[in-house]
C-alpha positions as CSV (number, residue, x, y, z in Angstrom):
1,X,-10.0,34.9,52.0
2,X,-10.0,31.3,50.8
3,X,-6.0,31.6,49.4
4,X,-5.5,32.7,53.0
5,X,-7.1,30.2,54.0
6,X,-6.1,27.3,51.8
7,X,-2.2,28.8,52.0
8,X,-2.3,28.7,56.2
9,X,-4.3,25.3,56.2
10,X,-1.2,23.9,54.1
11,X,1.3,25.5,56.2
12,X,-0.3,23.8,59.2
13,X,-0.1,20.1,57.4
14,X,4.0,20.6,56.6
15,X,4.4,22.1,59.9
16,X,2.4,18.3,61.4
17,X,4.8,16.9,58.8
18,X,8.2,18.0,60.2
19,X,6.9,17.8,63.7
20,X,6.2,14.3,63.4
21,X,9.2,13.5,61.7
22,X,11.3,14.9,64.3
23,X,9.2,13.0,66.7
24,X,10.1,9.6,64.8
25,X,13.7,10.5,64.9
26,X,13.8,11.9,68.4
27,X,12.4,7.7,68.9
28,X,14.7,6.1,66.9
29,X,17.2,7.8,69.5
30,X,15.2,7.3,72.7
31,X,15.4,3.2,71.7
32,X,18.8,2.9,70.3
33,X,20.5,0.2,68.7
34,X,18.0,-3.2,68.4
35,X,18.7,-6.8,67.5
36,X,18.5,-7.8,64.0
37,X,15.5,-8.7,64.2
38,X,13.8,-6.1,66.1
39,X,15.6,-3.7,64.0
40,X,13.7,-4.8,61.0
41,X,10.5,-4.8,62.7
42,X,11.4,-0.9,64.0
43,X,10.7,0.8,60.5
44,X,9.8,5.0,60.0
45,X,6.2,3.5,59.6
46,X,6.4,1.2,62.4
47,X,7.6,4.5,64.5
48,X,5.3,6.4,63.4
49,X,2.1,4.0,64.6
50,X,3.5,3.5,67.5
51,X,4.0,7.3,68.2
52,X,-0.2,7.9,66.4
53,X,-0.6,5.3,69.1
54,X,0.2,7.8,71.9
55,X,-0.5,11.0,70.3
56,X,3.0,11.9,69.3
57,X,4.1,11.2,73.1
58,X,7.7,9.8,72.4
59,X,8.3,8.4,76.2
60,X,4.4,6.8,75.8
61,X,5.2,5.4,72.6
62,X,8.5,3.7,73.8
63,X,7.3,2.1,76.3
64,X,4.8,0.6,74.3
65,X,7.4,-0.2,71.9
66,X,9.3,-1.9,73.9
67,X,6.5,-4.1,75.7
68,X,5.9,-4.9,72.0
69,X,9.5,-5.8,71.2
70,X,9.5,-8.0,74.6
71,X,6.4,-10.0,73.4
72,X,7.7,-10.5,69.7
73,X,11.0,-11.7,71.3
74,X,8.8,-14.5,73.0
75,X,5.5,-15.0,71.0
76,X,7.5,-15.1,67.8
77,X,4.4,-14.3,65.7
78,X,6.9,-14.2,62.6
79,X,7.7,-17.9,62.6
80,X,4.2,-19.0,63.8
81,X,3.5,-21.4,60.8
82,X,-0.1,-21.9,58.9
83,X,0.8,-25.9,59.3
84,X,0.4,-25.2,63.3
85,X,-2.9,-23.6,63.4
86,X,-4.6,-25.0,60.3
87,X,-6.8,-26.7,62.4
88,X,-8.0,-23.5,63.4
89,X,-8.8,-22.5,59.9
90,X,-10.7,-25.7,58.9
91,X,-14.4,-24.1,59.5
92,X,-13.3,-20.3,57.8
93,X,-14.3,-18.8,61.3
94,X,-11.2,-16.3,60.0
95,X,-8.9,-16.4,57.1
96,X,-7.9,-13.7,55.3
97,X,-10.7,-12.6,51.8
98,X,-9.3,-13.1,48.5
99,X,-10.2,-8.7,47.1
100,X,-9.1,-5.6,49.2
101,X,-11.4,-2.9,50.3
102,X,-11.5,0.3,48.4
103,X,-8.3,1.6,49.8
104,X,-5.9,-1.2,48.9
105,X,-6.6,-2.3,52.3
106,X,-6.4,-6.4,53.6
107,X,-9.3,-7.4,54.6
108,X,-9.7,-10.7,57.5
109,X,-13.5,-12.1,57.4
110,X,-14.3,-13.7,60.8
111,X,-17.5,-15.7,61.5
112,X,-17.2,-16.5,64.8
113,X,-20.6,-18.6,64.7
114,X,-18.0,-21.0,62.8
115,X,-16.1,-21.6,66.0
116,X,-14.7,-24.9,66.4
117,X,-12.1,-26.0,68.7
118,X,-11.5,-25.4,72.9
119,X,-8.0,-24.0,73.4
120,X,-7.8,-20.1,73.8
121,X,-4.1,-20.3,73.2
122,X,-4.8,-21.9,69.6
123,X,-7.2,-19.4,68.9
124,X,-4.9,-16.1,70.0
125,X,-2.0,-17.9,67.6
126,X,-4.0,-18.6,64.6
127,X,-5.6,-14.9,64.8
128,X,-2.3,-13.6,65.5
129,X,-0.8,-15.5,62.4
130,X,-3.8,-13.6,60.2
131,X,-3.0,-10.4,61.4
132,X,0.8,-11.1,60.2
133,X,-0.5,-12.6,57.2
134,X,-3.3,-9.5,56.2
135,X,0.1,-7.0,57.2
136,X,2.4,-9.1,54.7
137,X,-0.1,-8.8,51.7
138,X,-0.6,-5.4,52.0
139,X,0.4,-3.1,49.1
140,X,2.7,-0.6,48.9
141,X,2.1,2.2,51.0
142,X,-1.2,1.0,53.1
143,X,-0.6,0.3,56.7
144,X,-4.1,-0.8,57.6
145,X,-6.3,-3.8,57.3
146,X,-9.8,-3.6,57.6
147,X,-12.4,-7.0,59.4
148,X,-15.4,-7.7,58.2
149,X,-17.5,-9.8,61.2
150,X,-20.5,-12.1,60.1
151,X,-23.1,-13.0,63.2
152,X,-24.3,-16.2,61.4
153,X,-24.9,-18.9,63.9
154,X,-23.4,-16.9,66.5
155,X,-24.9,-17.5,70.2
156,X,-23.9,-16.8,73.2
157,X,-22.9,-20.5,73.5
158,X,-20.2,-20.3,70.5
159,X,-19.0,-17.0,71.9
160,X,-15.2,-16.9,73.0
161,X,-15.3,-16.5,76.7
162,X,-14.5,-12.8,77.6
163,X,-11.4,-13.8,78.9
164,X,-10.1,-14.0,75.3
165,X,-11.8,-11.4,73.9
166,X,-9.7,-9.1,76.4
167,X,-6.5,-11.3,75.5
168,X,-7.6,-10.4,71.9
169,X,-8.2,-7.0,72.1
170,X,-4.7,-6.4,74.3
171,X,-2.7,-8.2,71.4
172,X,-4.1,-5.9,68.7
173,X,-4.3,-2.2,70.3
174,X,-1.0,-2.8,72.1
175,X,1.4,-5.1,69.5
176,X,-0.8,-3.4,66.5
177,X,-1.4,-0.2,66.9
178,X,-3.2,1.6,64.0
179,X,-3.1,-1.4,61.9
180,X,-6.9,-1.8,61.8
181,X,-8.5,0.4,59.7
182,X,-12.5,-0.6,60.4
183,X,-14.3,-2.9,61.7
184,X,-17.8,-3.8,60.6
185,X,-19.8,-5.9,62.6
186,X,-22.6,-6.9,60.6
187,X,-26.3,-7.8,61.9
188,X,-25.4,-9.1,65.5
189,X,-28.1,-10.6,66.7
190,X,-30.0,-8.4,69.8
191,X,-28.3,-11.0,72.1
192,X,-24.5,-9.8,71.7
193,X,-25.9,-6.2,73.3
194,X,-25.3,-8.2,76.4
195,X,-21.6,-9.5,75.6
196,X,-20.4,-6.2,73.3
197,X,-21.4,-4.1,77.3
198,X,-18.4,-6.1,78.3
199,X,-16.5,-6.1,75.7
200,X,-16.3,-2.5,75.0
201,X,-14.5,-1.5,78.3
202,X,-11.3,-3.2,76.6
203,X,-11.2,-1.2,74.2
204,X,-9.5,1.9,74.0
205,X,-11.1,5.0,72.4
206,X,-9.6,5.0,68.7
207,X,-10.1,1.2,68.4
208,X,-13.6,1.8,70.2
209,X,-14.3,3.9,67.0
210,X,-13.3,2.0,64.7
211,X,-15.7,-0.5,65.7
212,X,-19.1,0.2,63.2
213,X,-22.4,-1.9,63.8
214,X,-24.2,-2.3,60.4
215,X,-28.0,-3.2,60.1
216,X,-29.5,-4.9,57.2
217,X,-32.3,-2.6,57.9
218,X,-30.1,0.9,58.6
219,X,-29.9,2.5,55.2
220,X,-26.7,4.8,56.7
221,X,-24.6,1.3,58.3
222,X,-25.6,-0.2,55.1
223,X,-24.3,3.2,53.0
224,X,-20.5,3.6,55.2
225,X,-20.0,-0.3,54.7
226,X,-20.6,0.4,51.2
227,X,-18.4,3.1,51.4
228,X,-15.5,1.0,52.3
229,X,-16.1,-2.1,49.8
230,X,-17.5,-2.7,46.2
231,X,-20.4,-4.8,46.1
232,X,-19.2,-6.8,43.5
233,X,-16.5,-7.8,45.9
234,X,-18.5,-7.8,49.1
235,X,-20.0,-11.7,49.8
236,X,-23.7,-11.8,50.1
237,X,-23.7,-12.7,53.6
238,X,-22.8,-8.4,54.1
239,X,-24.9,-7.7,51.9
240,X,-23.0,-7.4,48.7
241,X,-23.0,-9.3,45.2
242,X,-20.2,-12.0,45.9
243,X,-20.2,-15.7,46.9
244,X,-18.2,-16.3,49.8
245,X,-16.8,-19.9,49.3
246,X,-14.1,-20.6,52.0
247,X,-11.9,-23.5,50.6
248,X,-9.9,-24.6,53.4
249,X,-7.4,-26.5,51.0
250,X,-6.9,-23.6,48.8
251,X,-6.6,-21.4,51.8
252,X,-3.9,-23.5,53.2
253,X,-1.9,-23.8,50.0
254,X,-1.4,-19.9,50.0
255,X,-0.7,-20.0,53.3
256,X,2.4,-22.4,52.7
257,X,3.7,-19.6,49.9
258,X,3.2,-16.7,52.3
259,X,4.8,-18.9,55.1
260,X,8.2,-18.8,52.1
261,X,7.7,-15.2,51.8
262,X,7.4,-14.2,55.7
263,X,10.7,-16.9,56.1
264,X,12.6,-14.4,53.6
265,X,11.5,-11.2,54.5
266,X,12.4,-12.1,58.3
267,X,16.2,-13.7,56.9
268,X,15.5,-16.9,58.1
269,X,15.8,-20.5,56.3
270,X,12.2,-22.4,56.4
271,X,13.6,-25.4,55.3
272,X,14.7,-26.3,58.1
273,X,11.8,-27.3,59.9
274,X,10.4,-26.6,62.9
275,X,10.1,-29.2,65.8
276,X,7.5,-27.8,68.1
277,X,7.4,-29.2,71.3
278,X,3.6,-27.4,72.5
279,X,4.5,-23.9,71.3
280,X,7.9,-23.4,73.7
281,X,10.1,-26.3,73.5
282,X,12.9,-27.0,71.3
283,X,13.0,-25.5,67.8
284,X,15.2,-26.3,65.3
285,X,16.0,-23.0,64.1
286,X,18.5,-20.1,64.3
287,X,17.9,-19.3,68.0
288,X,16.6,-15.2,67.5
289,X,18.2,-12.8,69.9
290,X,16.6,-12.4,72.8
291,X,15.6,-8.6,73.7
292,X,15.2,-7.5,77.4
293,X,13.9,-3.5,76.7
294,X,16.0,-1.1,78.4
295,X,15.5,-0.1,82.1
296,X,13.3,2.8,82.1
């Protein structure tokens, strides 16, 4: 009996894989030929993430992907450089951790109580830069990242405006689908509950399931977080044994090195300095092909 169940279970998995591969091919045909950078973005793994986010519905995944390609062609996340967002990072309110989780995922540490700027636009660019950086630093075969959010020093006066929270979740859910594995909100103050009640309306069901509240006195929540992280890596601020020290100068050096990797990855010469006027002015870089999604 057990063997019968085992083989049918195995057959189902095999059928799912074949079904999913067929869907990836279908989506590939549906989006057609793309300009270089968009074509480079649309790997099989990428198409799988968009299909997964839309429950393997090819039409919905296509629409979602086309919106991302349109966004990427104007926002150009792969062209943001550390020197443009470094000011946002000075207090260590958001940075990529030097450790991975137990699955080898990149980890972003957020400390909203360390907010140091007022420009929502720049704060979002900083976040987008670090999401791209976390993806750049994923080991082979790993697609996702983990977020650790520390509420030390957080108050309603330092919290991001609701509009900013909405814009941030929109970008994460719609342009980085299936990139977030889990987000641990560590010991948020009681007053955060009011903020959360509003923010959770912006989250789709899949993202909502990935957000976990951890309270030091709640054993189950602590154990869940520790199932993702080695205590030796986990900073004291999150109930682990490691010392969390954000060194802006050291982190900046690492980001500048990663910027060179990004330039190589996307095939443009970073030696040509960007001269930006605001964020949308003249740039002394080859103009990427601006793509418009095909009319649906």
